[in-house]
C-alpha positions in Angstrom: -119.9 -34.9 -181.4 -121.5 -38.3 -180.9 -124.6 -38.6 -178.8 -126.9 -41.5 -178.1 -130.2 -41.5 -180.0 -132.0 -41.9 -176.7 -131.1 -38.2 -175.9 -133.6 -37.1 -178.6 -136.3 -39.6 -177.5 -135.7 -38.7 -173.8 -136.1 -35.0 -174.4 -139.6 -35.6 -175.9 -140.9 -38.2 -173.5 -139.5 -37.9 -170.0 -140.7 -35.8 -167.0 -139.9 -32.2 -167.8 -139.2 -31.4 -164.1 -136.1 -33.5 -164.1 -132.8 -31.4 -164.3 -131.4 -34.2 -166.6 -134.3 -34.0 -169.0 -134.1 -30.2 -169.0 -130.5 -30.4 -169.9 -131.3 -32.9 -172.8 -134.0 -30.5 -174.1 -131.6 -27.6 -174.0 -129.0 -29.6 -176.0 -131.6 -30.7 -178.6 -132.6 -27.1 -179.0 -128.9 -26.3 -179.8 -128.9 -29.0 -182.4 -132.2 -27.8 -183.9 -130.9 -24.2 -184.2 -127.7 -25.5 -185.9 -125.5 -24.5 -183.0 -124.2 -28.0 -182.5 -123.5 -30.8 -185.0 -124.0 -34.4 -183.7 -124.1 -37.9 -185.0 -126.1 -40.6 -183.3 -126.7 -44.3 -183.1 -129.3 -46.4 -184.8 -133.0 -45.8 -184.2 -135.4 -48.6 -184.7 -138.6 -48.1 -186.7 -140.6 -48.3 -183.4 -138.5 -45.5 -182.0 -139.0 -43.3 -185.1 -142.8 -43.9 -184.8 -142.7 -43.1 -181.1 -140.9 -39.8 -181.7 -143.4 -38.9 -184.5 -146.3 -39.8 -182.2 -144.9 -37.5 -179.4 -144.5 -34.7 -181.9 -147.7 -35.0 -183.8 -150.1 -36.7 -181.5 -151.6 -40.2 -181.9 -154.1 -39.2 -184.7 -151.6 -37.9 -187.2 -148.6 -40.1 -186.3 -149.8 -43.3 -187.8 -150.5 -41.7 -191.2 -147.2 -39.8 -191.1 -145.2 -42.8 -190.1 -146.9 -44.9 -192.8 -146.1 -42.2 -195.4 -142.5 -42.1 -194.3 -142.2 -45.9 -194.6 -143.9 -45.9 -198.0 -141.6 -43.2 -199.3 -138.6 -45.1 -198.0 -139.7 -48.3 -199.6 -140.3 -46.6 -202.9 -136.9 -45.1 -203.0 -135.3 -48.4 -201.8 -137.1 -50.3 -204.5 -136.0 -47.8 -207.2 -132.4 -47.9 -206.1 -132.0 -51.6 -205.3 -134.8 -53.3 -207.3 -136.2 -55.2 -204.3 -137.8 -54.8 -200.9 -136.9 -57.2 -198.0 -140.2 -57.7 -196.2 -138.7 -59.9 -193.5 -136.0 -57.3 -192.5 -137.2 -54.6 -190.2 -136.4 -51.0 -191.2 -133.8 -49.2 -189.1 -132.6 -45.7 -189.4 -128.9 -45.7 -189.5 -128.2 -42.1 -190.3 -130.2 -38.9 -190.0 -129.1 -35.8 -191.8 -130.6 -32.6 -190.6 -130.0 -29.2 -192.1 -131.0 -26.3 -189.9 -131.0 -22.7 -191.0 -131.5 -19.7 -188.9 -131.1 -16.0 -189.2 -127.6 -14.9 -190.2 -125.9 -13.3 -187.2 -124.8 -9.7 -187.6 -121.0 -10.2 -187.0 -118.8 -7.1 -187.1 -115.2 -8.0 -187.0 -112.7 -5.5 -185.9 -109.2 -5.3 -187.2 -106.5 -6.4 -184.8 -103.8 -4.3 -183.2 -100.5 -3.0 -184.4 -97.7 -5.0 -186.0 -95.2 -6.3 -183.5 -91.8 -7.7 -184.4 -92.2 -11.3 -185.7 -89.5 -12.4 -183.2 -91.9 -11.8 -180.3 -94.0 -14.7 -181.6 -91.0 -17.1 -181.9 -90.9 -19.8 -179.2 -87.9 -21.6 -180.5 -86.9 -24.2 -183.0 -87.3 -28.0 -183.2 -86.6 -30.7 -185.8 -89.6 -31.5 -188.0 -89.6 -34.0 -190.9 -90.5 -32.8 -194.4 -90.5 -35.3 -197.3 -89.6 -32.5 -199.8 -86.4 -31.9 -197.7 -85.8 -35.6 -197.4 -85.2 -35.4 -193.7 -85.6 -33.4 -190.6 -85.3 -29.6 -190.7 -84.7 -27.2 -187.8 -88.1 -25.5 -187.9 -89.1 -22.3 -186.2 -92.0 -22.7 -183.7 -94.4 -19.7 -183.4 -97.0 -18.9 -180.7 -100.1 -18.5 -182.9 -101.6 -16.0 -180.4 -98.6 -13.7 -180.8 -98.8 -13.5 -184.6 -100.1 -10.1 -185.7 -101.8 -8.6 -188.7 -99.1 -7.9 -191.3 -96.7 -10.7 -190.3 -95.5 -12.7 -193.3 -92.8 -15.4 -193.7 -91.9 -18.5 -195.7 -92.0 -22.0 -194.3 -91.1 -24.3 -192.9 -92.8 -23.3 -189.6 -94.9 -24.7 -186.8 -97.7 -22.6 -185.4 -98.9 -23.6 -182.0 -102.1 -22.8 -180.2 -104.2 -24.5 -177.5 -106.7 -25.8 -180.1 -104.4 -27.1 -182.8 -100.9 -27.1 -184.3 -100.4 -26.0 -187.9 -97.3 -27.4 -189.7 -96.3 -25.2 -192.7 -94.1 -26.9 -195.3 -91.0 -25.5 -196.9 -91.8 -23.0 -199.7 -95.3 -22.3 -198.4 -95.9 -18.6 -197.5 -97.6 -17.6 -194.3 -99.3 -14.2 -193.9 -101.6 -12.9 -191.2 -104.5 -10.7 -192.4 -106.1 -7.7 -190.7 -108.4 -9.9 -188.7 -105.6 -12.2 -187.4 -106.5 -15.0 -189.9 -103.5 -17.1 -190.9 -103.4 -17.4 -194.7 -101.1 -20.1 -196.1 -100.3 -20.2 -199.8 -98.7 -23.4 -201.0 
């Protein structure tokens, strides 16, 4: 998901009583906990310093920002052999790795095997290069596939979130937790 960098700055700086700011803070908390992955736009050096100042207070922020800039310049010098003093530093990408406690997930096996025909929605032509043309291809409702189902492609598996196209000669099986396993 893409989000504007201002969302992070806003969540640290704006009036906390605003419903919009509270929503921004909640979203940033999801990112920090690793529950959301986002990319964002460019932050100028001034914005980085501003965020550091809000997080650490004015006393520590200047030293931390100067350390961050010095470390950046040292690595840049090592990699590229020069520093461009007339070009302001901008942050183009941030990479954040967040770790939290591993959730205790207990998966339950799914229900009983039903006939594979119950999952068949119909057939439609699909192009496969290895067949050098269109092939009448069975279309299955992904939600109706059960543990224990197994078949050879070609096939199309449809669900709300995605469509999986299985090529000829690939083998499809559904494990005890309803995961679709495709062997090429």
